[in-house]
C-alpha positions as CSV (number, residue, x, y, z in Angstrom):
1,M,-20.7,-22.5,15.0
2,A,-17.9,-22.1,12.0
3,E,-13.7,-22.5,12.5
4,K,-11.7,-19.1,11.1
5,D,-8.6,-20.5,9.6
6,E,-6.2,-17.5,9.0
7,H,-2.8,-16.8,6.8
8,T,-1.3,-13.7,6.7
9,F,0.7,-12.7,3.2
10,N,3.1,-9.6,3.0
11,L,4.4,-7.5,-0.1
12,R,6.6,-4.8,0.6
13,F,8.0,-2.0,-0.7
14,S,11.2,-0.3,-0.1
15,L,11.7,2.7,-2.0
16,S,14.5,4.8,-2.7
17,A,16.0,7.8,-4.7
18,D,19.3,8.7,-5.8
19,I,19.7,12.5,-5.6
20,P,22.9,13.7,-6.9
21,P,25.0,15.7,-4.1
22,E,24.4,19.5,-6.3
23,A,20.8,18.7,-5.9
24,W,21.6,19.9,-2.1
25,D,23.2,23.0,-3.3
26,D,19.7,24.4,-5.2
27,E,17.9,26.1,-2.2
28,D,14.7,25.0,-4.8
29,F,14.9,21.9,-4.5
30,E,12.7,19.5,-2.4
31,G,14.3,16.5,-0.9
32,D,11.3,14.6,-0.2
33,E,10.0,15.7,-3.8
34,W,10.1,11.3,-5.1
35,L,8.5,10.1,-2.0
36,N,5.2,13.1,-2.0
37,E,4.9,11.4,-5.6
38,W,5.0,7.9,-4.2
39,E,2.4,8.8,-1.3
40,S,0.5,11.5,-3.9
41,T,-0.3,9.3,-7.1
42,V,1.8,5.8,-7.0
43,K,0.1,4.4,-4.3
44,P,-2.9,5.7,-4.2
45,G,-2.8,3.9,-8.0
46,L,-1.5,0.7,-6.8
47,V,-4.3,0.3,-3.7
48,R,-6.7,0.8,-6.2
49,E,-5.9,-1.5,-8.6
50,M,-5.5,-3.6,-6.1
51,F,-9.1,-3.7,-5.4
52,T,-10.1,-4.3,-9.1
53,Y,-8.6,-7.2,-9.1
54,L,-9.3,-8.7,-5.8
55,R,-12.7,-8.0,-5.8
56,Q,-13.3,-9.9,-9.3
57,F,-13.4,-13.7,-7.5
58,A,-16.6,-14.6,-6.7
59,G,-17.1,-14.9,-2.3
60,W,-13.8,-13.0,-1.6
61,N,-14.9,-10.0,0.0
62,C,-12.1,-6.9,0.6
63,H,-11.4,-4.1,2.8
64,I,-8.8,-2.0,4.7
65,R,-8.3,-2.6,8.3
66,N,-5.9,0.2,10.0
67,R,-5.1,-1.9,13.2
68,G,-3.3,1.8,14.4
69,I,0.0,2.4,12.6
70,S,0.2,5.2,9.9
71,P,-0.9,4.3,6.3
72,L,2.2,5.9,5.6
73,D,4.2,3.1,6.5
74,E,1.7,0.0,5.9
75,I,-2.4,-0.7,4.1
76,E,-3.6,-3.6,5.2
77,I,-5.9,-5.4,3.2
78,V,-8.3,-8.6,4.4
79,M,-9.4,-10.7,2.7
80,R,-11.9,-13.0,3.4
81,K,-13.7,-16.5,1.8
82,E,-17.2,-16.4,2.8
83,G,-19.0,-19.8,2.4
84,G,-16.2,-21.8,2.6
């Protein structure tokens, strides 16, 4: 039976938005619109591009693993080198 070796690498994104005080006075203002843009547009495109890049490497398989943490807070991509 083959021995398994593991390593963890984290790539963390910290998100913020500068919202002018007068924006809060506008009743049509959505305070989390910038975060919705991240979740609906930026993050899905980023994940797709990461998988496109990672799948270029022969012998490496990758998939998303869910450890019970909301995908709003974390997406774990597991990469496994096959055949040593």
